[in-house]
N, C-alpha and C positions, 0 to 999 in steps of 0.2 A: 779710384780703383779702375785701372785701365783694362783689366781682363774681363772676358765674357764668360758667364756661367750658364750652362744649360741644365735644367732640371726637368725630369719627366715624371709625371704623376699618372697613375692608372686609376680610373674611376669607373665603376660599373662594368668592367671588362671590355667596354666598347669605346670609351672615350680616353684619349691620350692627350694630355695638355702639356705643352712644352713652354716653359717660361724663360724668356731671355732676360736675365737680370742685368740692368744697367744702373749706373750710379743715381740717375734722377728719374728714370722712367722704365716701364716694363712693356714689352710687346708680347702678346699671347698668340700662339699658333695652336689651333685645335686640329688634331688629326683624328678623324673618326674612322674606325674600322668599318669598311663597307659591309652592309648587310646583304646586298645582292651583287651586281656587277655593273661596271660602267656601260652606259648606252653605247651603241655603235655610232660611227660617224653618220650613217644614214638616219638613225633615230634622232641624233642631235640636230641634223639638218631639218628634219620634219618638225622638230620642236623648237626651232630657233626663236620664235616669238615668245614662247613660254620661258625659254632660258633668259631672254632679255629681261622679262618681267622678274624672274628669279633674281638676276643680278641687281635690278633696280631696287628690290626690297632690301638689298645690302648696300645701297647707295653707291653702286658701281655702274658707271655709264660706259659707253662704247670706248671712249678714249682711255679711261681707267683700265678697262678690261684688256685692251691692246697692250697697255703698259705692263700689267700684271703678267700677261702671257710671255712677254719678252724678258722682263726683269726678274720675275719670280715664278718660273714654270711649276714648281712644286705647289705653290698656292693655287695656281690656275687649275692644276690637276685635282687638287682637293675640292675646289668649287665644282668641277665636273662630276666628281664622285658624289658629293652631297646632292647635287641636282639629280643625278641618276637614281640614287636611293629614294629621293622624294617622289620621282616619277614612278618607279617600280612599286613603291608602297601604295600610291594612289591607284594604279592600274590593278594591282593584285587585290586590294580591298574591294574593288568593284567587280572582280571576276566571279561569275556564278557558274560557268561551265568551261570545261576543257575537253579537248579531243586529241587522240593520237591514233592515226590510221597508218597501218603498214600493209604489206602484201596480203597476209592471211589473218590479221588481227586488228580489231578496233577496240580501243579503250575509251570509254565515255565517262566523264566525271561530272557530278553535280557537287559544287563546292559550297556547302552550307557553312554557317558560322562555327558550329561545334564539331561537325563531322563531314566526311566526304563519302559520297555514294559512287560506287564504280560499277559500270556495266562492261563486261568483257565479252566480245563477240569473236568466236573462232570459226574461220572458214576452213573446213576440212578438205575441200576440193582443191587440190594443188594446181589444177589447170586454170583456176580463176584467181583474180587478184583484186582486192579492194581498191588498189591504186589505178586500175584501168577503168575508164569511164563507163564502158559497156557493162563490165562485170559489177561495178558499183550500182548501176541502174538495175541490173538483174537482181541484185541483193535487195534493193528497195522494193521491187515488185514481188519478190519471193522470199520474204523474211522467215517463213516457216519451213523452208526447204530442209530436208534431212541432213544436208551437208553443213548446216550452220548450228553451232552450239552457243548458248547464252549462259552467262554466269553473272550474278549480282551479289554485291557485298557492300557493307559500309563499315567505316571505322572512325573513331575519334582521332583528331590530329594528335600526333605524338609530341609535337613542339608547336612552334609558331605557325599558324594557318598559312600566312602569306609566304613564309619560307618553304613550306611543303609544296605550295602551288608553284613557286618559283623553280624548285627542283624538278617538278614535272615538266615545266616549260623548257628548262635546260636539257631535259632528256628527249625533247621533240614534240611535246604536246603544244597545242595552240589554243588560244581563247576562242570560244564559240558562243553563239546565241542560245544553244541548247536544243535546237529543233530535233536533231537526231536522237539525243538523249531522251527527250520527251516522248517521241514516237516509239522508240524501242522500249522504254520503261512501261508505257501503256500496253504494249504488246506482250511483255513477259510477266507482268504482275497479275 
């Protein structure tokens, strides 16, 4: 049989297996729908050693990787996607606190395993900005000023914890050590 047949199977909504049927052998290409997003070039650059180890676990050395990138760019892209998801999953699993600071608002998040606790800080004085160093220092020295409102809430995750944290990061939050959350939490409780 000289013709080639492609068959696509969908398993668990996330895994797509394409089987290339040949008369004597079969090659499997696994295409996984990304859970997060591909890392940036800068992030890949910072993680080059980890990526090399990742490829080594798949028995891909530097020469083989170079060959894959030139001869099979879609497979190379898939490797980058898989590595990105592995990195994001690891980072998000370890994430305990997130922060998002804008001109007049601060959102602080404590990311527990079953729920997320949010502290929202509203600066009502439009002449000040949390993004200005002097104003932020003023805030830290005067947290009980009448121009500052605090709100606290918690909620259980609606879906996958790490996906919810990832969405917050994509909306501008960044991972923190939680010092500001802890300080404000002690102040308002």
